[in-house]
C-alpha positions as CSV (number, residue, x, y, z in Angstrom):
1,M,112.9,76.8,85.7
2,Q,113.7,79.6,88.1
3,K,113.9,82.1,85.2
4,S,110.6,81.0,83.9
5,I,108.9,81.4,87.3
6,T,110.5,84.9,87.7
7,A,109.2,85.9,84.2
8,L,105.7,84.6,85.0
9,F,105.7,86.5,88.3
10,A,106.7,89.7,86.5
11,L,103.8,89.3,84.1
12,A,101.4,88.7,86.9
13,L,102.6,91.8,88.7
14,A,102.2,93.9,85.6
15,G,98.8,92.4,84.8
16,A,97.3,92.3,88.2
17,G,95.9,95.8,87.7
18,S,93.6,94.5,84.9
19,L,92.2,92.0,87.4
20,A,91.3,94.6,90.0
21,L,87.7,95.8,89.8
22,A,87.1,99.3,88.7
23,Q,85.9,101.6,91.4
24,G,82.6,102.2,89.7
25,D,79.6,103.8,91.5
26,L,79.7,104.1,95.3
27,Q,77.8,101.1,96.7
28,V,76.0,101.5,100.0
29,K,75.1,98.3,101.9
30,E,71.5,97.2,101.9
31,T,71.8,96.9,105.7
32,A,73.2,100.4,106.1
33,P,71.3,102.3,109.0
34,D,69.6,105.6,108.3
35,R,71.1,107.0,111.5
36,Y,74.1,106.1,113.6
37,V,75.3,107.5,116.9
38,V,79.1,107.6,117.1
39,Q,80.5,105.5,120.0
40,R,83.8,105.6,121.9
41,G,86.2,103.2,120.3
42,D,84.8,103.8,116.8
43,T,87.1,104.6,113.9
44,L,86.3,106.0,110.5
45,W,87.1,102.6,109.0
46,S,84.8,100.7,111.4
47,I,81.9,103.2,110.9
48,A,82.4,103.1,107.1
49,S,82.0,99.3,107.2
50,K,78.5,99.9,108.5
51,F,77.5,101.9,105.4
52,L,79.8,100.9,102.5
53,N,80.8,97.7,100.7
54,D,84.2,99.3,100.1
55,Q,84.9,101.1,103.4
56,W,88.1,102.6,102.2
57,R,85.9,104.9,100.0
58,W,84.8,106.7,103.1
59,P,85.7,110.2,101.7
60,E,83.2,109.8,98.8
61,I,80.2,109.4,101.0
62,W,81.2,112.6,102.8
63,R,81.9,114.3,99.4
64,M,85.3,115.3,100.7
65,N,87.7,117.1,98.4
66,Q,91.5,116.4,98.3
67,E,92.3,119.0,100.9
68,Q,89.8,117.7,103.4
69,I,91.2,114.2,102.8
70,R,94.7,115.4,103.8
71,N,93.5,117.3,106.9
72,P,89.9,116.1,107.7
73,H,87.7,117.1,110.5
74,L,87.0,113.9,112.4
75,I,83.7,113.1,114.1
76,S,83.4,112.7,117.8
77,P,81.5,110.3,120.1
78,G,77.9,111.4,120.4
79,D,77.7,112.8,116.9
80,V,74.7,111.5,115.0
81,L,75.4,110.4,111.4
82,V,72.5,110.6,109.0
83,L,72.5,108.7,105.6
84,D,70.8,111.0,103.0
85,R,69.4,108.6,100.4
86,S,67.6,111.4,98.5
87,V,70.7,112.1,96.5
88,S,72.8,109.9,94.2
89,P,75.1,108.5,95.3
90,P,73.8,108.7,99.0
91,R,75.5,111.1,101.2
92,L,76.5,110.9,104.9
93,R,76.1,114.0,107.1
94,I,76.3,115.0,110.7
95,S,73.0,115.9,112.3
96,S,73.2,119.5,113.6
97,G,71.0,118.4,116.5
98,G,73.5,115.9,117.9
99,A,72.5,112.8,119.8
100,G,69.6,114.6,121.4
101,G,68.0,115.6,118.1
102,V,64.3,115.0,117.6
103,E,63.5,111.8,115.8
104,G,62.0,112.5,112.4
105,G,62.9,116.2,112.5
106,V,66.7,116.1,112.0
107,K,68.1,119.1,110.4
108,L,71.0,118.2,108.1
109,S,74.2,120.1,108.0
110,P,75.1,121.3,104.4
111,Q,78.7,120.3,104.9
112,I,81.2,118.7,107.2
113,Y,81.8,120.8,110.3
114,T,85.1,122.8,110.2
115,Q,85.8,123.4,113.9
116,P,89.3,122.5,115.1
117,L,90.1,118.9,115.7
118,T,89.6,118.0,119.3
119,A,91.3,115.3,121.4
120,Q,88.0,113.4,121.5
121,A,87.7,113.1,117.7
122,I,87.8,109.5,116.5
123,P,90.8,108.4,114.4
124,A,90.7,106.9,110.9
125,I,92.1,103.6,112.1
126,P,92.9,102.2,115.6
127,A,95.6,104.5,117.0
128,R,96.9,101.9,119.4
129,A,97.8,99.7,116.4
130,I,100.2,102.2,114.9
131,E,101.2,104.7,117.6
132,P,104.4,102.9,118.6
133,F,105.5,102.9,114.9
134,L,105.0,106.7,114.4
135,T,107.8,107.8,116.6
136,E,110.2,105.0,115.8
137,P,112.5,105.5,112.8
138,L,111.7,102.0,111.5
139,L,114.0,102.5,108.5
140,I,117.7,103.5,108.6
141,E,120.5,103.7,106.1
142,E,123.5,101.4,106.5
143,G,125.5,102.8,109.4
144,G,122.7,105.2,110.3
145,L,123.0,104.5,114.0
146,D,126.8,104.6,114.1
147,K,127.0,108.2,115.5
148,A,124.1,107.8,118.0
149,P,124.9,107.5,121.8
150,R,125.9,104.0,122.7
151,I,125.4,101.8,125.7
152,I,128.9,100.9,126.8
153,A,128.1,99.0,130.0
154,T,125.2,97.6,132.0
155,E,124.5,97.3,135.6
156,E,126.9,94.8,137.3
157,N,128.0,93.9,133.7
158,R,124.9,92.0,133.0
159,V,124.6,90.6,129.5
160,N,121.0,91.9,129.1
161,V,119.0,94.3,131.1
162,G,115.3,95.3,131.2
163,A,112.9,97.7,132.9
164,G,114.2,99.1,136.2
165,S,117.9,98.4,135.4
166,V,120.7,100.8,135.0
167,A,123.0,101.3,131.9
168,Y,125.9,103.6,131.1
169,V,125.9,105.6,127.9
170,S,128.7,107.3,125.9
171,G,128.2,110.0,123.3
172,F,125.3,112.2,124.7
173,G,127.6,115.3,124.3
174,G,125.5,118.5,124.8
175,A,122.1,116.8,124.1
176,D,119.5,118.0,126.6
177,A,116.8,115.4,126.0
178,S,115.9,113.4,129.2
179,V,114.0,110.5,127.7
180,W,115.5,108.4,124.9
181,H,114.5,105.4,122.7
182,V,116.8,102.4,122.6
183,Y,117.4,100.8,119.2
184,R,119.4,98.0,117.5
185,T,120.0,97.7,113.7
186,G,117.8,94.9,112.4
187,R,117.5,92.9,109.2
188,P,118.0,94.4,105.8
189,L,114.9,95.4,103.8
190,V,115.5,93.8,100.4
191,D,113.4,94.7,97.4
192,P,111.8,91.4,96.2
193,D,111.8,92.7,92.6
194,N,115.6,93.4,92.2
195,Q,117.2,92.2,95.4
196,R,118.5,95.7,96.2
197,T,118.8,96.6,99.8
198,L,116.5,99.6,100.5
199,G,117.6,100.1,104.1
200,F,117.7,98.4,107.4
201,E,115.0,98.0,110.0
202,A,115.6,99.7,113.3
203,V,114.4,97.4,116.1
204,F,112.9,99.3,119.0
205,L,114.1,97.9,122.3
206,G,112.7,100.2,125.0
207,T,112.9,103.6,126.6
208,A,115.5,105.1,129.0
209,R,115.7,108.2,131.1
210,V,119.0,110.0,131.9
211,T,119.5,110.1,135.7
212,R,123.1,111.4,135.7
213,T,124.9,113.4,133.0
214,G,128.5,113.0,132.2
215,E,130.8,110.8,130.1
216,P,129.6,108.2,130.5
217,A,126.1,109.2,131.5
218,T,123.8,107.0,133.6
219,V,120.4,106.0,132.3
220,Q,117.6,104.0,133.9
221,I,115.6,101.7,131.6
222,L,111.9,102.7,131.9
223,N,110.5,99.9,129.9
224,S,111.8,97.3,127.6
225,K,110.2,95.6,124.6
226,K,113.2,93.3,124.2
227,E,116.4,92.7,126.2
228,I,118.9,95.6,126.0
229,S,122.6,95.1,126.0
230,A,125.9,96.9,125.5
231,G,126.3,98.2,122.0
232,D,122.7,99.3,121.6
233,R,122.0,102.9,120.5
234,L,119.9,105.7,121.8
235,I,117.8,108.3,119.9
236,P,115.9,111.2,121.6
237,M,112.2,110.3,122.0
238,P,110.0,112.5,119.9
239,L,106.5,113.5,120.9
240,P,103.9,111.0,119.4
241,I,101.8,112.6,116.7
242,I,98.8,110.6,115.3
243,P,98.2,111.8,111.8
244,Q,94.5,112.1,111.0
245,Y,94.2,110.7,107.4
246,V,91.0,109.3,105.9
247,P,91.4,106.1,103.8
248,H,91.6,106.8,100.1
249,A,93.0,105.2,97.0
250,P,96.3,106.5,95.4
251,A,95.7,109.0,92.6
252,S,98.0,107.1,90.3
253,G,98.6,103.4,89.8
254,V,100.8,101.6,92.3
255,N,102.2,98.1,91.8
256,G,104.5,96.8,94.5
257,R,105.3,93.9,96.8
258,I,105.4,93.2,100.5
259,I,108.9,93.0,101.8
260,G,107.9,91.3,105.1
261,L,106.4,91.8,108.5
262,Y,108.0,94.3,110.9
263,D,110.6,92.8,113.2
264,A,110.0,89.3,112.0
265,L,111.7,86.6,110.0
266,A,111.5,86.9,106.2
267,T,109.4,83.7,106.2
268,S,107.0,84.9,108.8
269,V,103.3,85.4,108.0
270,G,100.7,87.8,109.6
271,G,97.1,88.8,109.5
272,R,94.8,91.6,110.5
273,D,96.6,94.3,112.6
274,S,100.0,93.2,111.4
275,I,102.6,95.8,110.4
276,I,104.1,95.2,107.0
277,S,106.8,96.9,104.9
278,I,106.3,97.6,101.1
279,N,108.9,98.2,98.4
280,R,107.2,101.4,97.3
281,G,107.4,104.9,99.0
282,K,107.2,108.6,98.6
283,R,109.0,108.6,95.2
284,D,106.2,106.2,94.0
285,G,103.5,108.6,95.1
286,L,102.5,106.8,98.3
287,E,101.4,108.9,101.3
288,P,99.8,108.1,104.7
289,G,96.1,107.3,104.2
290,H,96.5,105.4,101.0
291,V,94.7,102.0,100.9
292,L,96.1,99.2,98.8
293,A,94.7,95.8,97.9
294,V,96.8,92.7,98.6
295,Y,97.0,89.8,96.1
296,R,98.5,86.4,96.3
297,N,100.6,85.2,93.3
298,V,100.1,81.5,92.8
299,V,102.4,79.2,90.7
300,V,101.4,75.6,90.1
301,Y,103.1,72.9,88.1
302,D,101.7,70.8,85.3
303,Q,101.1,67.3,86.6
304,K,100.2,65.6,83.3
305,D,103.3,63.6,83.7
306,Y,103.5,62.7,87.3
307,L,106.7,60.8,86.9
308,K,108.5,64.1,86.1
309,S,110.2,65.9,89.0
310,R,108.8,69.3,90.0
311,D,111.9,71.0,88.5
312,R,111.2,69.5,85.1
313,S,107.4,70.2,85.2
314,Q,106.0,73.3,83.4
315,A,105.3,76.2,85.7
316,I,101.7,77.6,85.3
317,Q,100.9,81.1,86.6
318,L,97.4,81.4,88.0
319,P,95.6,84.7,88.1
320,P,96.6,86.7,91.3
321,E,93.9,86.4,94.0
322,R,92.9,89.5,96.0
323,Y,92.6,88.6,99.7
324,G,93.0,91.8,101.8
325,L,93.4,95.5,102.3
326,V,96.3,97.5,103.9
327,F,96.4,101.1,105.2
328,I,99.6,103.1,104.6
329,F,100.5,105.1,107.7
330,R,104.2,105.9,107.3
331,T,106.3,106.5,104.2
332,F,110.0,106.8,103.4
333,N,111.6,107.4,100.0
334,S,111.4,103.9,98.8
335,V,109.7,102.0,101.6
336,S,106.3,102.3,103.2
337,Y,104.8,100.7,106.3
338,A,101.1,99.7,106.4
339,L,98.6,98.2,108.8
340,V,96.7,95.1,107.6
341,M,93.0,96.1,107.9
342,E,91.5,93.0,106.3
343,S,92.9,89.6,105.4
344,S,91.2,86.4,104.4
345,R,94.5,84.4,104.4
346,P,98.0,84.8,105.9
347,V,99.9,87.8,104.7
348,Q,103.5,87.0,103.6
349,G,106.5,88.6,102.0
350,G,106.4,88.7,98.2
351,D,102.6,89.2,97.9
352,I,101.4,91.9,95.5
353,V,100.0,95.3,96.6
354,Q,98.2,97.7,94.2
355,N,95.3,100.1,93.9
356,P,92.1,98.7,95.4
């Protein structure tokens, strides 16, 4: 029975692409406004949802080319967006007159502005949702933290410490970084397709500052997401960099599965704004900015003979059902991390991800 279910799932995964709707023509919402003034707190995704049925196709309404998609100029609060319905498909432009332009006399810019990106430019997706995950390694090889500086003792030999506490670290050597991230090796990331371990999740515990150098050195815990204890490892804290990528579909077909939710049990479920890991990465053509659709694979059992046990009943594979969208924001060789942007049901490990 287990083999038949596995075979059915493999067929469903291979055939799910045929169930996804073709992109087709760009569809603008009937309720799309003619003009919109960008507000603080907006994202490219949220603005696109005001104009498009498929908001991940944002670059198309701007007529962006591939290079602009990789390094786009983002709009800023106060910019006035004008929907030009005189062309097919409709095109979105920035009014050259800004928010103070004269109503009915808006001069349209022939292309997206190309001035340097400013700190006020709005992001593609909510930065607060992914910023902590951009500087954390997330994925490590087996033994990848073994050579990192290690907490050998805590203040007054406490089992666990948190913000404001002191710890003693061995292995800094000549490192001159003053602020460090504290990590612990987490659960293995196992590919649902072949049960191969793709790496291990690095669990972020908190941040520490070196207050006295030496061997061992003294650090103060600045903040803690989880309890910190002897044996935990430290990695220099990099500067946070928020990549500015516009949502777009992968250029080639992607068929993968969700491994699970970040720093959660394999059986945990999530929803909108959850961080998930996927068993596809750079070698499969994925890059930050890619949008994938999420499908649920459903297996039921033939109940024509209700006296039979479930193990003896015939397994029936139903067509995979699309229920959400995810936004890839960080990729490794064989694993990617994505933010759940939309979900009409709980997201769980084993679900299918593919081109929208």
